[in-house]
N, C-alpha and C positions, 0 to 999 in steps of 0.2 A: 552211675552216671547217668544223667537224662537222655532220654531220644530226642532223638532229632529226625529229619528229614534228610535227604542226601542234600540238599542245598543249604542247609544250614540253618533254617527255620527252628528256632526256640521258643519257649514260652513267654510270651510278652514281646513277639514279633510282631510285625505289621504284613499282611497280606492280604492279595486282591484275589478273589476268584469270580471267572467270568459273568455267575448271574447272581449271587450272593453279594457280590461287591468288595467293599473293604472292609478288613477286622481285625482284632487281635488275638494271636493263639492264647489260650487260657490253660491248655493243658496235654502232653503226648503221654499216650500210653501202648503197651506193646513193645513191639521190635518186629521186623522186616517186616512182609508182606501183611502183616496183621496190625502195625502202625495204623492207630487212630488219634485224630486230631480233634479237638476241641478249640472250634472259634466264637467269636463274640461279634457277629458281624453288625456295621453301623444299620441297616436298611431288616436284617433278617434277622436278628437276636444271635441266640445261642444254639450251633449246630455241630454234631459231633460228624466228623468224616470220615471213612476209610482213607489214609495219607497217599496210596497209591492208585487210588481215581479222583481224589480230590482236587486236580489240576490248579492247586493253589500257585499265586507267583511272589515270590518275598517281593516286600519295598522297601 
């Protein structure tokens, strides 16, 4: 089963980050506190973030 954030964000979901703007989830890897999320942001490009610190808001 593919990992997801507690908020239910999955690959292909649209998200918003306070400073990076809006983007699309490309991949999730790992699990628990080690979960990393790769997002392509419209303004900031591709970024890999540690999910628990990413402060992403599902759209």
